[in-house]
C-alpha positions as CSV (number, residue, x, y, z in Angstrom):
1,M,-20.0,-19.3,-32.2
2,V,-18.2,-16.2,-33.9
3,K,-14.8,-15.3,-32.3
4,T,-15.2,-11.6,-33.2
5,R,-18.5,-11.1,-31.1
6,R,-18.2,-9.8,-27.4
7,P,-20.7,-10.0,-24.7
8,L,-22.2,-6.6,-23.5
9,G,-22.3,-7.4,-20.2
10,S,-25.7,-8.9,-19.3
11,L,-26.2,-12.7,-19.0
12,A,-28.4,-12.9,-22.1
13,S,-25.7,-11.6,-24.2
14,F,-23.0,-13.6,-22.6
15,C,-25.5,-16.5,-23.4
16,N,-25.9,-15.2,-27.0
17,V,-22.4,-15.0,-27.7
18,G,-20.8,-18.1,-26.0
19,G,-23.7,-20.3,-26.0
20,E,-25.7,-22.0,-23.1
21,E,-22.7,-24.3,-22.2
22,R,-20.6,-21.3,-21.6
23,L,-22.7,-20.4,-18.5
24,R,-21.6,-23.8,-16.9
25,T,-17.9,-23.3,-17.0
26,R,-15.8,-21.0,-14.8
27,A,-14.4,-18.0,-16.5
28,C,-11.0,-18.0,-14.7
29,P,-9.6,-20.1,-12.0
30,E,-9.5,-18.7,-8.5
31,L,-6.8,-15.9,-8.2
32,T,-4.7,-15.3,-5.4
33,A,-4.4,-12.1,-3.6
34,V,-1.2,-11.2,-5.2
35,E,-2.5,-12.0,-8.8
36,R,-5.6,-9.8,-8.4
37,H,-3.6,-6.9,-7.1
38,T,-0.8,-7.2,-10.1
39,R,-3.7,-7.4,-12.3
40,T,-5.4,-4.2,-11.2
41,T,-2.1,-2.4,-10.9
42,Y,-1.5,-3.2,-14.7
43,A,-4.7,-2.3,-15.4
44,Q,-4.5,1.1,-13.8
45,R,-0.8,1.5,-15.1
46,E,0.7,1.7,-11.5
47,E,3.8,-0.3,-12.4
48,A,7.1,0.5,-10.5
49,W,9.2,0.6,-13.7
50,R,6.9,3.7,-15.0
51,P,8.0,7.3,-13.6
52,L,7.2,6.9,-9.8
53,N,4.3,8.8,-8.1
54,R,2.5,8.6,-4.9
55,R,0.0,6.2,-6.2
56,R,2.8,3.8,-7.7
57,V,4.8,3.9,-4.8
58,A,1.7,2.6,-2.9
59,A,0.9,-0.2,-5.0
60,F,4.5,-1.2,-4.9
61,I,4.6,-1.3,-1.2
62,R,1.3,-3.2,-1.2
63,L,2.6,-5.8,-3.5
64,F,5.9,-6.2,-1.7
65,V,4.1,-6.5,1.6
66,M,1.9,-9.2,0.1
67,C,4.7,-11.1,-1.2
68,F,7.0,-10.8,1.4
69,V,5.1,-10.2,4.8
70,D,1.8,-11.9,4.1
71,V,2.4,-15.6,3.9
72,E,-1.1,-16.6,3.2
73,N,-1.3,-15.2,-0.4
74,G,-1.0,-18.5,-2.4
75,H,1.6,-19.5,-4.8
76,Q,5.2,-19.1,-4.2
77,L,6.7,-16.8,-6.5
78,Q,10.1,-17.3,-8.5
79,P,13.3,-16.4,-6.5
80,V,14.1,-14.0,-9.5
81,T,10.9,-12.1,-8.7
82,Y,11.7,-11.7,-5.2
83,K,14.9,-10.6,-6.1
84,L,13.6,-7.9,-8.7
85,L,11.0,-6.9,-5.7
86,R,14.1,-6.2,-3.5
87,K,16.1,-4.6,-6.0
88,T,13.5,-2.3,-7.0
89,L,12.6,-1.5,-3.3
90,V,16.2,-0.7,-2.6
91,K,17.4,1.2,-5.6
92,R,14.0,2.8,-6.6
93,I,11.2,3.2,-3.9
94,I,13.5,4.2,-0.8
95,P,15.5,6.8,-2.9
96,F,12.3,8.4,-4.2
97,I,10.6,8.3,-0.8
98,Y,13.6,9.9,0.6
99,N,14.2,12.6,-1.8
100,R,10.5,13.8,-1.7
101,L,10.2,13.9,2.0
102,T,8.4,16.7,3.4
103,F,8.6,17.5,7.0
104,T,4.9,18.7,7.7
105,M,2.2,17.1,9.7
106,D,-0.3,17.3,6.7
107,E,-0.7,13.8,5.3
108,A,-1.5,14.9,1.9
109,F,2.3,15.7,1.3
110,W,3.6,12.2,2.4
111,L,4.4,9.7,-0.2
112,I,3.5,6.6,2.0
113,T,0.9,6.5,5.0
114,L,1.9,5.6,8.3
115,E,0.5,2.2,8.1
116,Q,2.5,1.4,5.1
117,F,5.7,2.6,6.9
118,R,4.9,0.2,9.7
119,E,4.7,-2.6,7.5
120,L,7.5,-1.6,5.6
121,D,9.8,-1.0,8.4
122,R,8.9,-4.2,10.5
123,Y,9.8,-6.2,7.4
124,L,13.2,-4.3,7.1
125,A,14.0,-4.9,10.7
126,D,13.4,-8.5,10.6
127,H,14.9,-9.4,7.1
128,L,17.0,-6.5,5.8
129,P,18.6,-5.0,8.8
130,R,21.5,-3.4,7.1
131,L,19.1,-1.6,4.8
132,Q,17.1,-0.4,7.7
133,K,20.3,1.0,9.2
134,D,21.1,3.1,5.7
135,D,20.9,6.6,5.8
136,Q,18.1,6.9,3.5
137,W,15.8,4.7,5.2
138,G,16.8,6.0,8.5
139,T,15.9,9.6,7.5
140,V,12.6,8.1,6.3
141,A,12.1,6.4,9.6
142,Y,13.3,9.4,11.8
143,F,10.7,11.3,9.9
144,F,7.9,9.1,10.6
145,K,8.7,8.7,14.3
146,E,8.8,12.1,14.7
147,M,5.5,12.8,13.0
148,R,4.1,10.1,15.5
149,K,5.6,11.9,18.5
150,R,4.0,15.2,17.3
151,R,0.5,13.6,16.6
152,D,0.9,12.1,20.3
153,E,1.8,15.3,21.7
154,L,-0.9,17.3,19.9
155,K,-3.6,14.8,21.2
156,R,-2.4,14.9,24.8
157,L,-2.6,18.8,24.6
158,E,-6.2,18.4,23.1
159,D,-7.1,16.0,25.7
160,M,-5.7,18.7,28.3
161,E,-7.7,21.4,26.7
162,K,-11.0,19.5,27.0
163,E,-10.2,19.0,30.7
164,V,-9.4,22.5,31.3
165,F,-12.8,23.7,29.5
166,A,-14.6,21.0,31.2
167,A,-13.3,22.3,34.7
168,V,-14.1,26.0,33.7
169,E,-17.4,24.8,32.8
170,R,-18.0,22.9,36.0
171,C,-17.0,26.0,37.9
172,L,-19.2,28.5,36.1
173,R,-22.1,26.1,36.8
174,S,-21.6,26.3,40.4
């Protein structure tokens, strides 16, 4: 078959370009979750070595959690890769989050979600306690703990308001 031709996306086109025997072969071996995430990160240009933004930080944290926390993701990576991930977390990601903290309840201004913070904080508590006690991560942890307290307080106040309205409504009916 001609090497320069590409299939157009349909099965007939794939068969025309690659031949019928091509349908019986697997396109690529089974990818692990880390490999799939890495490929999509690369395709969407969300690598951590580029200038950081919210999406790139989220993609890095997801990759970090998949490599270090979720052990069922398949192949072991090289020790150099683990070292680079930790170094990137310590030298780039945490300072980026720390420098762009905005003390607001609006989640649109947060660089990471509460769930991402929890996963990362759990990992740091178990494996890197010195880093968890560092000033930068301590400030980030304080911010998210305060936001959680405020959310719980607001929810409690809303529940109290609902109870008061329900009680007033019952009084008006009787």
